[in-house]
Steps between C-alpha positions, in 0.01 A plus 500: 500500500660156468612557140661831466663625182827518690479128559623444143833693566529326826470151328765618252730603790436172664605312195811713487579419856472124429725537192752700723503217755551249220776703347687553833510124554602424148773775494638388831512140388660583173787697661517260789672268242756778410794497735642844601871551393597553862390160604361649829173373659227730596572476860871584449412802271249627762751475784760675306275784393360547857858511647612743232217736598565490872226251577716232668236450761219402248491121459437310189265207576367202294121474466323199335318531178542682163471881457431540876794736511457822705662749736338516841528856633380413844755229561756664260579175323529403132317165438585306180310209349658166397603575144620847587699431814685192366492583128767680303301605207406840359153461643643411848736800526246737358240417760734475791645849423153645459416398860823652604388814326211519733732462803716788368187718443414425873855611602491833312129565586393502137195730510249277328606197713448714810157604366411132443598404848298782647184430308526119545334480848208712370458287190524181708211621716267637237556269209292211646219741594478689172325216293242460773421866507479521124273198478272647776498830326386337169237270635347740745553809286670678790725762339672564830627143532593498139706816542681361808570188309638698210734693738624179663555338166692814374753428776571153363522646148752772622702212657532319168585823313770572752632156451580558132781747552631287793531194274648687205759667720606178654551343160697810378723472804549120448599529136747789565673322785506158340703648215722720718582210737567251221213264572400523135671629186363803299392248239280326753326815625240462234393153619492625860276782377254253353472313818453808721267669240274189482459500883425882494226447257292303743486804730404722221212265403382481857504868550313555173224269622463686826493838327226385261291356779533821696393694207191267456399548865542876472278504180238289677503732802460808278215336327321407817558832646331667202191280534 
């Protein structure tokens, strides 16, 4: 019960996740030392891209830390970390424009982003309860609780899977507009792709872990149901 065959795959996926986190930091730091040909800062690029897409009311704010960048859909604000907001590197522009990509998705009601916003309240409610139900189902051999825990956990997995196309689409929008608006040259697009690709890998690894864990719980449930 405690050591399931799926655990070996989960451990491998966990190691992949650690490697992905290490890679995103390393890639960001590497290209943080490569100035973009435009000389623009991340804040300037974000502002121009927002304005060009009719999002003049969306502010660009500075947030302390590193790699804390995000788009807040509730407040409708792009928040950029220290090296991104002030930096004029390939990394700075890539991350800044990626977050603007989310703001553009919000404006055009990108279907997967809409789905993620709709499922978030449910996931926020059940994600904390799911582990407790799963543990109770395991220890007390109550298949009903185990099934409910699996259903709740499935919502969290669905959220992570929906997040993947949202992130990839935001990066695709960012790269396209960065070149079109002259933030980077065509020759710099490869470096920008490396920065954005490394970040996307962390989401892929996290989703993989969740899918494997869900598969494990389903296999345990099916085994207990047959007993």
